[in-house]
N, C-alpha and C positions, 0 to 999 in steps of 0.2 A: 683730254677728257673731252666727251661731245657735251654740247647742252642741250637742256630741254625746251621746248618752243608749245604754244599754244593758238591755235588759227583759227580767226573769227571770219566766214564767209557767208555772204546771202546769194542763195541759187536759189533756180526754179526745178523740181523735178516730179517726174508719174512716175509709176509702177509700169514698168515692162520689163518683159521676159529679155534673157541673151538672145534668142531668137530671132524675136521680132525687132530688137534694137538692130540687129545686123540685117535685116532684111528692109529696114528703114535706111540704112549706110548704104546700101545695096551690097553687101558682102555675103559670103557664103558664110555659114557657122563651121570653123573649123571642127574636125571630126574627133577631136580630143577634148573640144567644147560641146555641154548641154547644152541645147539651146532651148530648153523648158526650165533652167534657170531663172529662179527669181530675182528682179531686180528693180533697178530707176532708170531711165534716160534721164540725165544732167545736165540742165546749160549754166553756166557760170556767167559773170557779170560782164565778163568779154566776149561773150560769145560762144567762147571753146564747149563743145558737145562732147558729153563720154558717157558709159554705162557703168553701176556700179552696183555689183552683188549686192540682194536686200541686206544682209545682218551687215554687213561693213557699213553700209550707209545709214542704218538705224540705229548704228552705233554712234556716228559723226554728225547725225544731225537731227534738230528736233524742227517741226512743223511751226510757223509763224502763224498764230492766230490772231483773228482780228480782233482787237479792245473791243468790248461790249461796254459800251460808253452808256450811262445812264440817263434820260430825259427829267429834268426838272421841272413841274411846274410851278410859276410862282406869280402868289395872287399880290398885288398891291392894294391897302386900307386905306381910306381917307383919312385916318390916323396919323398914318406917316409906317404904320407897322407892315408889316411881309411874309408872309410863309410860306413856306418849300415845302411842295410834294413830291418825293422820287417816284417817278411810274419807270415800269420795267419794260 
């Protein structure tokens, strides 16, 4: 019986059609492939580059968002008290 696995990877990607990916690689798009297929050019941590169809990519990966850190303005008073005002 086969086992199930879940994998997590951090990669870089940008939207690119199959035809543009083939051009970038210096390849001719095979006649049985549609150069207008939407997808992503993907670069893995080890430098390997590939192309993934849009639907498969978007089902497998979620964009990493930069955290939105909140800045705090801290005011100290002579009495030893302080106040914190959160800024956006």
